[in-house]
N, CA, C and O atoms as a GROMACS GRO file, in nm:
protein
  452
    1MET      N    1   4.876  27.200  -6.079
    1MET     CA    2   5.017  27.197  -6.045
    1MET      C    3   5.064  27.304  -6.110
    1MET      O    4   5.012  27.352  -6.212
    2ASN      N    5   5.183  27.354  -6.043
    2ASN     CA    6   5.268  27.444  -6.069
    2ASN      C    7   5.326  27.431  -6.240
    2ASN      O    8   5.375  27.319  -6.260
    3ASP      N    9   5.328  27.496  -6.329
    3ASP     CA   10   5.375  27.501  -6.435
    3ASP      C   11   5.521  27.483  -6.456
    3ASP      O   12   5.572  27.404  -6.534
    4GLY      N   13   5.588  27.573  -6.370
    4GLY     CA   14   5.738  27.536  -6.344
    4GLY      C   15   5.797  27.411  -6.292
    4GLY      O   16   5.914  27.379  -6.310
    5LEU      N   17   5.688  27.326  -6.212
    5LEU     CA   18   5.714  27.206  -6.172
    5LEU      C   19   5.716  27.096  -6.252
    5LEU      O   20   5.785  26.996  -6.233
    6VAL      N   21   5.611  27.124  -6.377
    6VAL     CA   22   5.586  27.036  -6.487
    6VAL      C   23   5.679  27.035  -6.594
    6VAL      O   24   5.691  26.936  -6.667
    7ILE      N   25   5.753  27.153  -6.609
    7ILE     CA   26   5.850  27.174  -6.699
    7ILE      C   27   5.988  27.124  -6.626
    7ILE      O   28   6.076  27.094  -6.706
    8MET      N   29   6.019  27.112  -6.500
    8MET     CA   30   6.110  27.067  -6.447
    8MET      C   31   6.117  26.905  -6.458
    8MET      O   32   6.211  26.840  -6.505
    9TYR      N   33   6.009  26.861  -6.408
    9TYR     CA   34   5.960  26.723  -6.418
    9TYR      C   35   6.008  26.667  -6.574
    9TYR      O   36   6.085  26.573  -6.592
   10LEU      N   37   5.956  26.734  -6.661
   10LEU     CA   38   5.975  26.709  -6.809
   10LEU      C   39   6.110  26.678  -6.848
   10LEU      O   40   6.150  26.580  -6.911
   11ALA      N   41   6.190  26.796  -6.792
   11ALA     CA   42   6.316  26.804  -6.819
   11ALA      C   43   6.429  26.694  -6.767
   11ALA      O   44   6.529  26.655  -6.826
   12VAL      N   45   6.377  26.653  -6.624
   12VAL     CA   46   6.461  26.556  -6.568
   12VAL      C   47   6.419  26.418  -6.638
   12VAL      O   48   6.509  26.336  -6.651
   13ILE      N   49   6.303  26.389  -6.680
   13ILE     CA   50   6.285  26.268  -6.763
   13ILE      C   51   6.337  26.269  -6.907
   13ILE      O   52   6.360  26.167  -6.971
   14PHE      N   53   6.354  26.401  -6.955
   14PHE     CA   54   6.436  26.392  -7.086
   14PHE      C   55   6.573  26.354  -7.041
   14PHE      O   56   6.620  26.250  -7.089
   15LEU      N   57   6.641  26.422  -6.957
   15LEU     CA   58   6.778  26.403  -6.922
   15LEU      C   59   6.808  26.256  -6.906
   15LEU      O   60   6.915  26.206  -6.941
   16ILE      N   61   6.703  26.185  -6.846
   16ILE     CA   62   6.741  26.035  -6.781
   16ILE      C   63   6.725  25.957  -6.931
   16ILE      O   64   6.804  25.869  -6.965
   17ILE      N   65   6.629  25.994  -7.004
   17ILE     CA   66   6.610  25.910  -7.110
   17ILE      C   67   6.727  25.940  -7.233
   17ILE      O   68   6.761  25.847  -7.306
   18ALA      N   69   6.773  26.048  -7.247
   18ALA     CA   70   6.896  26.089  -7.321
   18ALA      C   71   7.024  26.032  -7.252
   18ALA      O   72   7.115  25.995  -7.326
   19SER      N   73   7.038  26.024  -7.116
   19SER     CA   74   7.145  25.962  -7.079
   19SER      C   75   7.149  25.799  -7.104
   19SER      O   76   7.250  25.740  -7.141
   20MET      N   77   7.034  25.742  -7.081
   20MET     CA   78   6.991  25.597  -7.119
   20MET      C   79   7.043  25.580  -7.257
   20MET      O   80   7.132  25.498  -7.278
   21TRP      N   81   6.989  25.659  -7.358
   21TRP     CA   82   7.014  25.666  -7.515
   21TRP      C   83   7.168  25.652  -7.528
   21TRP      O   84   7.218  25.569  -7.604
   22ALA      N   85   7.238  25.731  -7.456
   22ALA     CA   86   7.373  25.731  -7.472
   22ALA      C   87   7.444  25.609  -7.413
   22ALA      O   88   7.543  25.565  -7.471
   23ILE      N   89   7.401  25.554  -7.305
   23ILE     CA   90   7.465  25.446  -7.248
   23ILE      C   91   7.445  25.316  -7.340
   23ILE      O   92   7.535  25.236  -7.364
   24PHE      N   93   7.333  25.307  -7.382
   24PHE     CA   94   7.311  25.200  -7.475
   24PHE      C   95   7.385  25.224  -7.608
   24PHE      O   96   7.434  25.125  -7.664
   25ALA      N   97   7.396  25.329  -7.655
   25ALA     CA   98   7.499  25.368  -7.773
   25ALA      C   99   7.625  25.319  -7.750
   25ALA      O  100   7.678  25.239  -7.828
   26LYS      N  101   7.679  25.361  -7.646
   26LYS     CA  102   7.811  25.333  -7.595
   26LYS      C  103   7.853  25.175  -7.579
   26LYS      O  104   7.966  25.125  -7.589
   27ALA      N  105   7.735  25.116  -7.552
   27ALA     CA  106   7.739  24.951  -7.515
   27ALA      C  107   7.716  24.896  -7.658
   27ALA      O  108   7.720  24.773  -7.667
   28GLY      N  109   7.695  24.957  -7.757
   28GLY     CA  110   7.692  24.896  -7.908
   28GLY      C  111   7.525  24.849  -7.907
   28GLY      O  112   7.488  24.755  -7.978
   29LYS      N  113   7.454  24.904  -7.842
   29LYS     CA  114   7.285  24.878  -7.849
   29LYS      C  115   7.253  25.007  -7.915
   29LYS      O  116   7.318  25.112  -7.918
   30PRO      N  117   7.103  24.967  -7.983
   30PRO     CA  118   7.048  25.083  -8.050
   30PRO      C  119   7.003  25.170  -7.928
   30PRO      O  120   6.953  25.121  -7.827
   31GLY      N  121   7.026  25.301  -7.947
   31GLY     CA  122   7.004  25.430  -7.861
   31GLY      C  123   6.854  25.434  -7.837
   31GLY      O  124   6.819  25.450  -7.720
   32TRP      N  125   6.759  25.422  -7.932
   32TRP     CA  126   6.627  25.459  -7.930
   32TRP      C  127   6.543  25.325  -7.839
   32TRP      O  128   6.428  25.325  -7.794
   33ALA      N  129   6.632  25.234  -7.835
   33ALA     CA  130   6.546  25.112  -7.742
   33ALA      C  131   6.523  25.187  -7.597
   33ALA      O  132   6.436  25.151  -7.518
   34ALA      N  133   6.616  25.298  -7.573
   34ALA     CA  134   6.561  25.367  -7.429
   34ALA      C  135   6.424  25.411  -7.430
   34ALA      O  136   6.362  25.443  -7.328
   35LEU      N  137   6.366  25.412  -7.570
   35LEU     CA  138   6.222  25.514  -7.547
   35LEU      C  139   6.105  25.410  -7.510
   35LEU      O  140   5.991  25.442  -7.475
   36ILE      N  141   6.152  25.284  -7.522
   36ILE     CA  142   6.053  25.169  -7.558
   36ILE      C  143   6.030  25.100  -7.408
   36ILE      O  144   6.121  25.034  -7.358
   37PRO      N  145   5.911  25.119  -7.346
   37PRO     CA  146   5.916  25.054  -7.196
   37PRO      C  147   5.935  24.892  -7.223
   37PRO      O  148   5.911  24.838  -7.331
   38ILE      N  149   5.974  24.837  -7.124
   38ILE     CA  150   5.999  24.725  -7.116
   38ILE      C  151   6.125  24.659  -7.211
   38ILE      O  152   6.225  24.598  -7.171
   39TYR      N  153   6.090  24.689  -7.333
   39TYR     CA  154   6.216  24.658  -7.393
   39TYR      C  155   6.342  24.704  -7.369
   39TYR      O  156   6.440  24.632  -7.387
   40ASN      N  157   6.352  24.822  -7.328
   40ASN     CA  158   6.466  24.913  -7.262
   40ASN      C  159   6.529  24.813  -7.150
   40ASN      O  160   6.650  24.790  -7.140
   41LEU      N  161   6.437  24.762  -7.074
   41LEU     CA  162   6.497  24.668  -6.966
   41LEU      C  163   6.563  24.544  -7.019
   41LEU      O  164   6.656  24.489  -6.961
   42VAL      N  165   6.509  24.498  -7.138
   42VAL     CA  166   6.562  24.358  -7.201
   42VAL      C  167   6.717  24.421  -7.234
   42VAL      O  168   6.820  24.372  -7.187
   43ILE      N  169   6.714  24.536  -7.322
   43ILE     CA  170   6.860  24.604  -7.364
   43ILE      C  171   6.969  24.604  -7.258
   43ILE      O  172   7.089  24.580  -7.267
   44LEU      N  173   6.885  24.643  -7.144
   44LEU     CA  174   6.995  24.675  -7.025
   44LEU      C  175   7.030  24.527  -6.960
   44LEU      O  176   7.141  24.513  -6.908
   45LEU      N  177   6.944  24.425  -6.961
   45LEU     CA  178   7.005  24.347  -6.910
   45LEU      C  179   7.106  24.250  -7.016
   45LEU      O  180   7.189  24.167  -6.981
   46GLN      N  181   7.070  24.290  -7.156
   46GLN     CA  182   7.176  24.244  -7.246
   46GLN      C  183   7.316  24.310  -7.198
   46GLN      O  184   7.418  24.243  -7.181
   47ILE      N  185   7.309  24.434  -7.181
   47ILE     CA  186   7.441  24.502  -7.165
   47ILE      C  187   7.505  24.444  -7.034
   47ILE      O  188   7.623  24.410  -7.036
   48VAL      N  189   7.442  24.432  -6.939
   48VAL     CA  190   7.490  24.390  -6.818
   48VAL      C  191   7.527  24.234  -6.816
   48VAL      O  192   7.601  24.186  -6.731
   49GLY      N  193   7.468  24.160  -6.919
   49GLY     CA  194   7.511  24.027  -6.928
   49GLY      C  195   7.434  23.931  -6.854
   49GLY      O  196   7.482  23.829  -6.805
   50LYS      N  197   7.296  23.972  -6.847
   50LYS     CA  198   7.204  23.888  -6.766
   50LYS      C  199   7.095  23.840  -6.853
   50LYS      O  200   7.070  23.919  -6.944
   51PRO      N  201   7.012  23.715  -6.851
   51PRO     CA  202   6.932  23.680  -6.928
   51PRO      C  203   6.797  23.750  -6.935
   51PRO      O  204   6.765  23.832  -6.849
   52TRP      N  205   6.721  23.720  -7.033
   52TRP     CA  206   6.600  23.824  -7.061
   52TRP      C  207   6.483  23.784  -6.930
   52TRP      O  208   6.399  23.862  -6.885
   53TRP      N  209   6.502  23.662  -6.896
   53TRP     CA  210   6.405  23.620  -6.794
   53TRP      C  211   6.432  23.688  -6.656
   53TRP      O  212   6.345  23.667  -6.571
   54TRP      N  213   6.532  23.761  -6.622
   54TRP     CA  214   6.542  23.861  -6.522
   54TRP      C  215   6.437  23.956  -6.525
   54TRP      O  216   6.411  24.011  -6.418
   55LEU      N  217   6.365  23.990  -6.632
   55LEU     CA  218   6.282  24.072  -6.652
   55LEU      C  219   6.120  24.022  -6.555
   55LEU      O  220   6.044  24.097  -6.494
   56LEU      N  221   6.114  23.902  -6.568
   56LEU     CA  222   6.013  23.846  -6.495
   56LEU      C  223   6.033  23.838  -6.318
   56LEU      O  224   5.947  23.831  -6.231
   57LEU      N  225   6.176  23.841  -6.308
   57LEU     CA  226   6.196  23.848  -6.180
   57LEU      C  227   6.167  23.984  -6.123
   57LEU      O  228   6.104  23.998  -6.018
   58MET      N  229   6.222  24.097  -6.206
   58MET     CA  230   6.190  24.231  -6.183
   58MET      C  231   6.012  24.260  -6.141
   58MET      O  232   5.966  24.357  -6.082
   59MET      N  233   5.958  24.171  -6.180
   59MET     CA  234   5.777  24.198  -6.163
   59MET      C  235   5.751  24.174  -6.015
   59MET      O  236   5.668  24.239  -5.952
   60ILE      N  237   5.824  24.079  -5.962
   60ILE     CA  238   5.777  24.006  -5.831
   60ILE      C  239   5.816  24.116  -5.736
   60ILE      O  240   5.929  24.161  -5.719
   61PRO      N  241   5.696  24.155  -5.671
   61PRO     CA  242   5.761  24.276  -5.548
   61PRO      C  243   5.838  24.233  -5.456
   61PRO      O  244   5.834  24.114  -5.422
   62ILE      N  245   5.918  24.319  -5.400
   62ILE     CA  246   6.043  24.297  -5.311
   62ILE      C  247   6.158  24.242  -5.376
   62ILE      O  248   6.271  24.291  -5.366
   63LEU      N  249   6.127  24.135  -5.446
   63LEU     CA  250   6.248  24.076  -5.544
   63LEU      C  251   6.275  24.179  -5.641
   63LEU      O  252   6.394  24.198  -5.668
   64ASN      N  253   6.183  24.254  -5.701
   64ASN     CA  254   6.246  24.366  -5.800
   64ASN      C  255   6.318  24.460  -5.737
   64ASN      O  256   6.405  24.518  -5.802
   65VAL      N  257   6.301  24.491  -5.615
   65VAL     CA  258   6.401  24.592  -5.600
   65VAL      C  259   6.543  24.516  -5.535
   65VAL      O  260   6.635  24.586  -5.493
   66ILE      N  261   6.549  24.402  -5.532
   66ILE     CA  262   6.680  24.318  -5.536
   66ILE      C  263   6.737  24.329  -5.669
   66ILE      O  264   6.843  24.388  -5.686
   67PHE      N  265   6.671  24.274  -5.764
   67PHE     CA  266   6.742  24.257  -5.884
   67PHE      C  267   6.764  24.415  -5.956
   67PHE      O  268   6.852  24.443  -6.038
   68ALA      N  269   6.665  24.502  -5.905
   68ALA     CA  270   6.717  24.620  -5.963
   68ALA      C  271   6.851  24.678  -5.918
   68ALA      O  272   6.940  24.723  -5.990
   69ILE      N  273   6.847  24.672  -5.812
   69ILE     CA  274   6.993  24.700  -5.752
   69ILE      C  275   7.106  24.626  -5.799
   69ILE      O  276   7.206  24.686  -5.841
   70TRP      N  277   7.099  24.518  -5.797
   70TRP     CA  278   7.190  24.416  -5.883
   70TRP      C  279   7.224  24.434  -6.001
   70TRP      O  280   7.341  24.418  -6.036
   71THR      N  281   7.108  24.476  -6.099
   71THR     CA  282   7.136  24.535  -6.236
   71THR      C  283   7.225  24.678  -6.251
   71THR      O  284   7.314  24.701  -6.333
   72TYR      N  285   7.184  24.745  -6.170
   72TYR     CA  286   7.243  24.887  -6.155
   72TYR      C  287   7.403  24.865  -6.113
   72TYR      O  288   7.497  24.934  -6.155
   73ASN      N  289   7.410  24.776  -6.039
   73ASN     CA  290   7.570  24.749  -5.996
   73ASN      C  291   7.648  24.675  -6.091
   73ASN      O  292   7.770  24.688  -6.107
   74LEU      N  293   7.562  24.587  -6.159
   74LEU     CA  294   7.624  24.531  -6.297
   74LEU      C  295   7.634  24.645  -6.414
   74LEU      O  296   7.721  24.637  -6.501
   75LEU      N  297   7.571  24.717  -6.410
   75LEU     CA  298   7.592  24.828  -6.522
   75LEU      C  299   7.712  24.921  -6.480
   75LEU      O  300   7.798  24.947  -6.564
   76ALA      N  301   7.717  24.966  -6.372
   76ALA     CA  302   7.814  25.036  -6.323
   76ALA      C  303   7.969  24.966  -6.341
   76ALA      O  304   8.070  25.025  -6.379
   77LYS      N  305   7.958  24.842  -6.306
   77LYS     CA  306   8.094  24.738  -6.324
   77LYS      C  307   8.101  24.735  -6.453
   77LYS      O  308   8.219  24.739  -6.488
   78SER      N  309   8.004  24.729  -6.569
   78SER     CA  310   8.003  24.694  -6.700
   78SER      C  311   8.085  24.833  -6.770
   78SER      O  312   8.127  24.836  -6.885
   79PHE      N  313   8.094  24.930  -6.684
   79PHE     CA  314   8.141  25.067  -6.773
   79PHE      C  315   8.296  25.104  -6.665
   79PHE      O  316   8.354  25.212  -6.666
   80GLY      N  317   8.339  24.980  -6.577
   80GLY     CA  318   8.456  25.008  -6.498
   80GLY      C  319   8.423  25.103  -6.373
   80GLY      O  320   8.506  25.185  -6.335
   81LYS      N  321   8.332  25.093  -6.325
   81LYS     CA  322   8.285  25.189  -6.215
   81LYS      C  323   8.285  25.075  -6.091
   81LYS      O  324   8.295  24.952  -6.095
   82SER      N  325   8.269  25.175  -5.973
   82SER     CA  326   8.282  25.070  -5.840
   82SER      C  327   8.128  25.068  -5.763
   82SER      O  328   8.029  25.127  -5.808
   83GLU      N  329   8.129  25.003  -5.664
   83GLU     CA  330   8.011  24.996  -5.598
   83GLU      C  331   7.945  25.140  -5.546
   83GLU      O  332   7.824  25.163  -5.541
   84GLY      N  333   8.045  25.225  -5.510
   84GLY     CA  334   7.995  25.359  -5.485
   84GLY      C  335   7.927  25.415  -5.610
   84GLY      O  336   7.818  25.473  -5.606
   85PHE      N  337   7.988  25.398  -5.703
   85PHE     CA  338   7.882  25.450  -5.834
   85PHE      C  339   7.751  25.400  -5.842
   85PHE      O  340   7.653  25.468  -5.871
   86THR      N  341   7.751  25.249  -5.811
   86THR     CA  342   7.602  25.201  -5.799
   86THR      C  343   7.524  25.278  -5.698
   86THR      O  344   7.406  25.302  -5.723
   87VAL      N  345   7.577  25.321  -5.583
   87VAL     CA  346   7.504  25.393  -5.485
   87VAL      C  347   7.457  25.524  -5.556
   87VAL      O  348   7.341  25.561  -5.539
   88GLY      N  349   7.552  25.601  -5.641
   88GLY     CA  350   7.514  25.714  -5.704
   88GLY      C  351   7.410  25.690  -5.785
   88GLY      O  352   7.322  25.776  -5.791
   89LEU      N  353   7.398  25.571  -5.862
   89LEU     CA  354   7.291  25.540  -5.994
   89LEU      C  355   7.152  25.534  -5.892
   89LEU      O  356   7.047  25.594  -5.918
   90LEU      N  357   7.169  25.467  -5.794
   90LEU     CA  358   7.058  25.448  -5.696
   90LEU      C  359   6.980  25.574  -5.644
   90LEU      O  360   6.859  25.594  -5.659
   91LEU      N  361   7.062  25.649  -5.584
   91LEU     CA  362   7.021  25.771  -5.529
   91LEU      C  363   7.012  25.896  -5.579
   91LEU      O  364   6.922  25.976  -5.554
   92LEU      N  365   7.117  25.915  -5.661
   92LEU     CA  366   7.127  26.042  -5.727
   92LEU      C  367   7.094  26.035  -5.906
   92LEU      O  368   7.148  26.113  -5.984
   93SER      N  369   7.008  25.941  -5.945
   93SER     CA  370   7.010  25.919  -6.088
   93SER      C  371   7.043  26.021  -6.176
   93SER      O  372   7.125  26.004  -6.266
   94ILE      N  373   6.975  26.146  -6.151
   94ILE     CA  374   6.965  26.248  -6.232
   94ILE      C  375   7.124  26.296  -6.256
   94ILE      O  376   7.162  26.363  -6.352
   95ILE      N  377   7.210  26.244  -6.142
   95ILE     CA  378   7.357  26.303  -6.184
   95ILE      C  379   7.435  26.196  -6.241
   95ILE      O  380   7.512  26.222  -6.333
   96PHE      N  381   7.424  26.078  -6.196
   96PHE     CA  382   7.528  25.970  -6.226
   96PHE      C  383   7.496  25.920  -6.351
   96PHE      O  384   7.587  25.876  -6.422
   97PHE      N  385   7.362  25.920  -6.397
   97PHE     CA  386   7.332  25.853  -6.535
   97PHE      C  387   7.386  25.913  -6.639
   97PHE      O  388   7.442  25.848  -6.727
   98PRO      N  389   7.375  26.049  -6.644
   98PRO     CA  390   7.446  26.133  -6.736
   98PRO      C  391   7.603  26.134  -6.758
   98PRO      O  392   7.663  26.141  -6.865
   99ILE      N  393   7.661  26.124  -6.614
   99ILE     CA  394   7.821  26.106  -6.609
   99ILE      C  395   7.840  25.976  -6.689
   99ILE      O  396   7.932  25.970  -6.770
  100LEU      N  397   7.740  25.849  -6.665
  100LEU     CA  398   7.785  25.744  -6.724
  100LEU      C  399   7.774  25.752  -6.870
  100LEU      O  400   7.861  25.718  -6.950
  101GLY      N  401   7.636  25.809  -6.901
  101GLY     CA  402   7.629  25.849  -7.078
  101GLY      C  403   7.704  25.914  -7.148
  101GLY      O  404   7.745  25.890  -7.261
  102PHE      N  405   7.729  26.025  -7.062
  102PHE     CA  406   7.809  26.156  -7.161
  102PHE      C  407   7.923  26.193  -7.123
  102PHE      O  408   7.976  26.289  -7.178
  103GLY      N  409   7.989  26.122  -7.016
  103GLY     CA  410   8.125  26.101  -6.959
  103GLY      C  411   8.217  26.020  -7.015
  103GLY      O  412   8.191  25.961  -7.119
  104SER      N  413   8.304  26.010  -6.970
  104SER     CA  414   8.432  25.916  -7.040
  104SER      C  415   8.432  25.791  -7.013
  104SER      O  416   8.521  25.715  -7.051
  105ALA      N  417   8.320  25.754  -6.936
  105ALA     CA  418   8.333  25.588  -6.920
  105ALA      C  419   8.327  25.525  -7.024
  105ALA      O  420   8.272  25.586  -7.116
  106VAL      N  421   8.369  25.403  -7.050
  106VAL     CA  422   8.396  25.332  -7.159
  106VAL      C  423   8.326  25.189  -7.131
  106VAL      O  424   8.361  25.127  -7.032
  107TYR      N  425   8.244  25.145  -7.202
  107TYR     CA  426   8.182  25.013  -7.188
  107TYR      C  427   8.295  24.885  -7.229
  107TYR      O  428   8.357  24.864  -7.333
  108GLN      N  429   8.290  24.818  -7.109
  108GLN     CA  430   8.399  24.713  -7.102
  108GLN      C  431   8.349  24.566  -7.141
  108GLN      O  432   8.419  24.474  -7.183
  109GLY      N  433   8.234  24.565  -7.121
  109GLY     CA  434   8.168  24.439  -7.151
  109GLY      C  435   8.073  24.396  -7.048
  109GLY      O  436   8.089  24.441  -6.934
  110PRO      N  437   7.981  24.319  -7.067
  110PRO     CA  438   7.915  24.257  -6.955
  110PRO      C  439   7.945  24.218  -6.826
  110PRO      O  440   7.972  24.098  -6.815
  111ALA      N  441   7.948  24.281  -6.730
  111ALA     CA  442   7.986  24.233  -6.603
  111ALA      C  443   7.922  24.116  -6.527
  111ALA      O  444   7.964  24.071  -6.420
  112GLY      N  445   7.809  24.070  -6.598
  112GLY     CA  446   7.760  23.974  -6.527
  112GLY      C  447   7.781  23.844  -6.579
  112GLY      O  448   7.715  23.746  -6.546
  113LYS      N  449   7.873  23.846  -6.660
  113LYS     CA  450   7.916  23.715  -6.723
  113LYS      C  451   8.059  23.638  -6.640
  113LYS      O  452   8.104  23.532  -6.681
   0.00000   0.00000   0.00000
């Protein structure tokens, strides 16, 4: 594989993780939780106001896509953003997660409650 592609891939992963860290910190959760697989989803569900057992639903094929979209929508709403921002989170994550994490968006509380 081309070394340049590997570096770009790692840079994108780093950017998304750093953005999630900032999102978690804005929501009053530990930023380091973004580094731990599965646990980061539990924290994300806390941020959007949904129970931990949604994680189990996210492991069921096809249903996982629905619940992932729903969770991203609730994340956007938790920061005062619209459904259009949800589409951005889904299709252009590399742009919209940093906007949420490093931009002026303020956590307004769980949107799922």
